[in-house]
N, C-alpha and C positions, 0 to 999 in steps of 0.2 A: 504491498498500499503505499502510497505518496504520502508527502512530509507536506504534514499544514500547518501553515504559519499559529501562531502563537495568536498571534489578530486576530486569527477566524476562530481558532478550537478555544478561546477561551471568553468568544463571543457570550454576553450577557444574555439568559436565556428568558429571563424573568426579573419585574422589577427590583426585586431583594437582594441578584447579581449585583445592582448598579452599584459604583464608587462615585459619591457624590452627586450632584443634581437632585439635593433632597426637596426643594421646593416643586423642580416640576414634577417629579414623580409623586408627592404627594397630592397635588392638582389632579393628577391623573388617576391617583388609585379612588378617592372618593366621588369622582365621576362615575367609575365605573362600577363601584357600590352601592351609590343611590341613585343607579340610571340615568345622569342627566352627564352624559357623551355628546358634545357637541360635532357639527357636521365636518367641521375643517378646524386644522390644526397648524400653526407656522413653527416649529424651533429653528432659532437663530444659536449662531454658537462659532465658534473658532473650527477649525477640521478636529476633528477625533475627539470630542467630549460627548457622544454618545447621541448626536441627531438621530441616525440609520437609526442604529439600534432602539431608544425609544418608540421612534415610527413604526419597527418589525414585532416589537413587543405590544404594542398597543394592537397591531394588527391580529395577533394571536390570541390575548384577554379577548376579543372581539369573535374569536369566531373557533374558540372553546366547543369539541362538541356538547361540553358540561353544563355549558352556560356563560352567559357575559360574566364578567368579574375580573379583579384584578390580581388574582393568582389560577391562572392557566393551571389544566393539570400536567400538561407536557408527554403525556403518554395516549392519548386517542392520537385519530390519523392527520386530525387536521393541524396539534402539535406538532406532530415530529414533522409532517410536510414545510411548517411554516418556519422549521428550526434550519431544516435545511434550503429552505430557499425556492421550493417545486409548487406551490400554494398557488392555485389557477387563477384566484381569487385575488389576490396579492400584486397587484400590478408595482414593479419598480420602474421608475422614469428620470431616464438623467438628461436633464433641461439640459446641460452644456452641447450634447449632443443633435439633441430635438429641440434646435432652438423657433425651427418655421412652422407657421401660423397654421402650414397642413397635418403639420406632425400634431401637433396640438387637436384639431378637427378630427381629425381620422381618433386621436384618444376618446375625444368626446362623445365619440358615435356608438363606441359600446358602454358606456353610464347609462343609459337606458335600460340594458338588459341584466335580469336579475342573476344574483351570483349562481355560478354552476353546482357549486361544492357547498363554502361557506354560509355564514349570515350574513357578511357582510361583503362589498366589496372594495377595501382599500388601495386607492390609488399614491403612491407612494414619491414625492417630484423633488428630487437632491437638486442642489445647484438653481433652486427656481429663478434665483433674479439674471442667470443667462436667457429666458427666456426674451422672444422681442418683443414688441408693444402689443404689436399684432397679435401676438399670442396670449397676451395679459386680456384682450379685449375680447378674444375666444370663450376664454375661461370665466370671465366674471358672473355670466348669467347664475354657469351647472353651477357655480361655487359658492353662492350666493344660499340658490335655493337646491341642490342635488334634489335624486330621489332617495328616499329612506332607506334603502338599501347598499350607499355607497356612502362614505367617511375619505377626505382626503387630507393628505397628512405633509405638508408642503415646507422642506431643508433649502437651510439657506447662509454660506459667510458672511452674505453683505445683505441685512438688509436695508438699508437704505438706497441700493435701489429698486425696488418694490414699490409701485407704485399704491396710493394710500389706497384704494380702491379695492387693493388685493388684499391689504393691512385689516381696513376696516371689516372682511369679512372671513376671519380667522381669528382662531384665540393663540395668544402669542408667549411663545414663550423660552426667556432668554437663558441659555443654557450658557454656565461657568468654566472657566478655565479651574481643572482640577490642580492642587496642591500637590508639589511635591511629596508629602506626606502619607496623601490620600495616594498617590501613585505608586510608593515604594511598599504601604503597606499590601496593595495588592499585588506589588511582581514578589514580593519576598512570600507572597500563599501563594503565588505560581512555582516558585521556583522550589519551597518544600513539596508540591504535590509533584511535580516532575524529576524529585529528587534529584536537584543539581544545587553541587555543592557553589556558594556564593557568602565573599565579606560584604557586611555590612556598610561599610560607606560604598565600595559596587555597587550598589542598589541605588543606594540617594544620590550618584554621580550618575546615573542614568535615569532617575526619578526628573532632577534637574536640570538635566540636558533635553528633558520628552517637553519644555516650558509650557505643562499646562493640558497637553493632547498621550492622554492614556495611548491612543492607538500607535503614537508615534514611540512612546515609552516599549510597546508589548516588539516595536519592530527594533528600537534600538537594543531588544536586553534579547533578542533573537539572534544578530549580528553578532555583541558582543558573548555568546556562549557558543558558536562557531571561531569567534577570533580567538576564545581563552580554551578551545580544545573541550568544551563542554563541562567548563568550569567557570565563576565569574571571581575575579582579582580586580583591585579597584585599582592597582598598575597595569595591568592590560587595558583596562576600560579606559582609562585618562591617555592611553597612548593610541586606542583606537576612535577616542572622540577624539585629540589635539588638543583637549586641557589642561588648562593651567592649576600645576602642584599646588594643593598648598604653602610649600616650601618656597617658592616661587616671590609667591604673594606675601610672605614673609619676610623676605629679602628684598624687595623692594620697599614694607615700610621701612626696613631697617636704614635701607639707602637714604630714602627722604629722610626720616631723623638725625641721619648724621648730615641731611646737605652733600650726600658724594655724589657727585652726576657721574661718575666711570664709575661707579659698583651701576649705578641703575641699567649704563649700556653694556657692560656686559654681562646684566643679567637677561635683557633683551635680545643679544649678541647666545645667548645658551637657547632661549625661548626657539631661536629660529635654525640651529641647528639639528635641536631635537622637533622638529617641522612640526612645534603645537601651533594652535591655533590663534592667531594673535585678536584677532578680535573679540575675542574673548577678555583677555588681557585687564580689559578695564573695565569689564563688568563684576569679577570675579573681586579687580583694587575695590571698587564703589561698594559693592561688598562687604569686607573686609571696615571698611571705616567705620558702615553703618553701624557693625554691629560692634567697634571702637567707640562710636559717639553712642554706643546702649550702655556698653561698658561705666562710661565716663560719666552718663546720666545715672545710672543706676548701677554700683556698683554689686551690689550680692545678685543681680539678673544673669539668668544662666539658659542658655538653649539646649534642651538635653540632645536635641540633633545632630549639634555639631560638636567635633572630636576636635577642633582647633582652639577650642575656644580659651581652655588652658594659656597655649601662645598668644590667640589675642592679648589678654587679658594684661601679660607681659608686656607687650609692644602699645597700649594702652599708655603705659606711666612714660613711656618715650616720645608720644605725641600727644598735642594739646587739643583740648576741645576743640580751638577754633581752628587748629590745621587740619583736624579731620572734618570738620564740616570745606576748607575748603580744599582739601584734596576728593571728597565725594564729590562737591560741584564738578571740580575738571577735568574730573573723572565722566561724570556722565554728560559733560558739555564736551568731551573728547571723544568718548564712544560716539556722540551721536554723528558726530563729522569726518567718524575715519572716514566713509564713502570718500568724500571729500578730496582724502590728502593721498601722495603721489602713489604711496603703497603702503598697507596696514604695516611698518615696520615704522615707516616713518614718522606715520599719524599715531604711533604707539609713543614713538621716543619722544618727539615734538611733548605731548600734553605729557609724558613724568620731567621731563626740564621744564617746564610750565610751571609744574606745581614748587620747585626750585625755586624758580624767579618771583611769583609771586607770594607775598608773606600775609598773615594780620595785620593791622597795622599796632594790636595791642597784645601780641601775641606772647601767654604765659611761657610755657617750660617747653614748651617747641623745638630748640636748640636756634632760635633767631637770634645772629650776634647784634649785641648794642651796638646801638647810631651814636654817632657826632654830637653834641650837644649847642644847644643855643644862648648866647650872653644871657639866662633871664636869672641872677644873681641878687639872694634876699631880698627879696620884696613878697609880698602877699598879694600872690595873685592864685593866677587859675591851679588849682590841683589839695586844695586843702589849707586847711591852718600853719602847714610849714611850707618855707620857701622850697617851691618845686623848678626843675629843672625841665626844661622843653628842647625835645630833640631836632636834630633838621628835619629829619625824615618822618616824623610826626609820633615816633613813642617816645612813653615815659618811663625812665630806668627809675623814677626814685632818687634817693639820696646816691652820695658817693661822687658827682660830680665835678664838683669845687674844682680838682683840676682843670677838667674839659673847658667851665665857663672862663675862669680866668685867660687858660690860654687863647680863648673863642672875642674877649672883650679887650684882648690886650692886641690882638690883628685890626679889631675894628679903632681903637686906637690909633694903630702905627699905620692905619692906610689916612684915617680922616687929616691927622700931622702931616702926612704925605703931598694931599690935593692943595690946589691952588684954594684961596678962599675966596674967588668968584669962581661964578658956573661949576661948581660943585657935580661930580660925578656920580652915580649909581653905584654902590657899593659891591665888588665885586663876592661873592660866596666864600666864606673860608673855610674847609672842615677842620674842625677838633677831635682831638684825639679821644679813640672810645672810652669809655667810664668801665668799672663794674656793676653789674644791674644789682637793685637792692631791691628793698620791698616795695611791690605794688602800692600806689593811695591813689585811692578812688575821688574821683576828678569833684571839687564844689568848689561851689564859686562865694563869696561871703563878705559880708558887712562888715568894716575891722572898728571896734570901738574907738580908736585913735581919734585926735581931731582932724576934723574936714578941711582940705582949702577952702578957700572963697572962691562960690563960684564963679565962671566963667562969667565976663559980659554976654548979651544977643549976638553981638558983630562977631564972638571967638566962636558960637558956636554956630551961626553959616560960616566961617571958613573951614571948621572941620564938616559940615554939610560938605562944602568944595572940594575938600583938599581927598578927601573918603571917596568920590566919585574917579576923582585920576587915579587912583591906588589901582595895581592889580594882582586884582582878586578878584574870585571866580565861585558860583554854588557857597558852598557853608560859610566860607570866609567871608562874603563879598556882605549877605544877608546878616552875618553878625556886626560887622562894622555899621550896618547904616540903623540899628538896635541899640548904639553905644552914644553915651551925653559924653563931648566932652568936659571934664568938673578945670581940670589944670594940665598945666606943661611948661616944661624945661627943652632946655636944647636934648639932653639926655634922657627924661621920665616923663612919662605921661600917662595921666593919671585919669580913668572914664569910669563912669557909671553903667551899670548891665543889669537889666530889667529881674529880680529876683523869678518871674514865671519864664525867662529866658535864659537861663545861666544854662541849661543844659547846650546851651549850642555852643560854648566854649569849651572843646575838646581843645586838648595840648596842641593838636594839628593845627587846629583854626587857627585858637593863639598867635601859635608858631608863624601862620601866614601871614597875618594882619601883621605881625611885629616885622616879618623879612619886609614884605611890602613898604609898610612906614620907613624903616630905614633906609630901602631903596630911594624910597621918594625924595626923601629929605636929604642923601647924601654921608648918613654918619647911623651909627647903635644907638638904637630907642628902644631903650626897657620900658614895657606896657605893663601898668597895675591898676590892675581890673578889682571893681568891689559890686556888690551887688547890691541894691537899692528897692525897696518896699516901694514906694511912691512912683509915681510915671516918671520919665525920664525925657529930657527934650532930645529925641534922637531924630535921625534922619527919617525913618518908617514912619513913627507916628506923625513926625510934619507934615507928610505926605498922605497917612491917613486919614489926617484930618485935612489935607484941601481935598479928598474923594467926598468925603465926609459934604463939604462944604457945595464941592461942585453936583454933587448928588441932589443934597437940597433945593439949591437952587434951579437944577430941572425937573424935578418933581414938581414946582411952586411956577416955575412957567408953564408945567401943562396943565396946570388948573385952573389958571386963572389966563388962557387962552381960549376967545371968543370961540373959536371953531369946537372947540374943547367942549365947553360952558353949551352949546347949539347942540351938539351930536348928545349928551347928556341929559338933555332937557327934552329931546323928543325922540330918544328912540332907547331910555331908560338904562344909558348904557353907561359901563362900570370901568375903571382904569385899572389893570389887571395890573396888581402887587409887585415888584420886583422887575416890570416891564421894562424900565423907562430905563433909557443909556444917557447919559451927558455924553453931549457933543465932544470930538476929542481935540 
């Protein structure tokens, strides 16, 4: 006897044999047991999730010689013929090969005749979305009001292509993709029945490769058994699938934590030599970063299905939560764009190098090297109750940066003294030696209890309005500058008030950008002294808002007093729609 593939040999014969799809099974079982069976069903879902199998089981339930029920006997002649696919009153039609309207009309001509052997004639139309528009039109009336002895079961992987007139005439059931655990459990049961030795990790690898399709899982299982010579070993399955082993992913994570580009390129080269599927490398890396993020968020959590969990726990200590999120996002984006790369190796290498090129601004323990700090010495500014140094790259390293601040300040002083007094030029950026990172301090703006300088005059406030408009700022830094009130200023120190409702805008990177832009504009180093204020401040943004409110008020008044508008309101009972008035620019 010829060999029968596992996908056919182990096709479910009853609803109890189905794996998953409980929401579909429950509706069909209740309908059969209560004799409330619709005349047309539409089953949708990706390949291999059970659409045709459910249609055949439904036909079996309707035509069992012992009566209509959700549990056919499986022993009568009708049940046996249905299991073997030779029941004369069950017609399976492949719409992909019979798309013409003549094929549909030929099928519908037989609808009027009573069943030859069974209780119902069941028409199973697979890939129904492939029918032509004329075929759908020919099917419409029969599908809406078929003879009492006819049932239609339509199956498709692309329901969006079906006309709404077809959808409205069917009971629709959306079949979901199966979980790896569901597939692996079914495969394990089959292997035990077939007396085939298998490693648990090999079964799970096949279940993940099946990508939600039980049929794909059974086909891969057939292939793996043949590849392994009658047994199932994880190494053989990995070689067959060309999948990426955990040891490679662990090595990539280690290299990322060390910022070792050479090690990353060596790993990619090893994957190429071993003929691994590079397309799956980023998926595996993203999955590993997802599990590392779970470890960071819930240290006590453990996935019982992952044998490599302990290894990931060790590597979670090397990767900061910020880095894990960044690596995950880059891996997902890189995988999406992999098809646009010249070749998979280039796409993989560029994605891994991108992970090294971009780092979170405030990475904690992710191994980012501390950057040089800018002059922000001994001032109660952004950063809390103690003086805080602001890095040139936007990172805050806390204490320990006095030497870097002194060096940077000396460089600014030297440049200022070397310049002519007239026509000052913008200062060039100067790097300072990096300092050892200290404990991070939560950014906070506060109003010091010290004596506050006399408020500046309205003319000087207007000067800040003009000056900030000329600064080379954008984004959050520009918005932050527009919400500041200049309180006092000398050559080297500028004191500003910040509304306490907007203090969250004053991050280290924003303050550093503003300080740098102001220093460049003035031609010498400037230290910013920022303090919060509970009272409204006289900022550029506040003045612009007041001006906008005045313009809107004036526009609404002009509309209300317009004679034409008054006549329309009087004659037609019209009303002005709130918020519909816009002042002229």
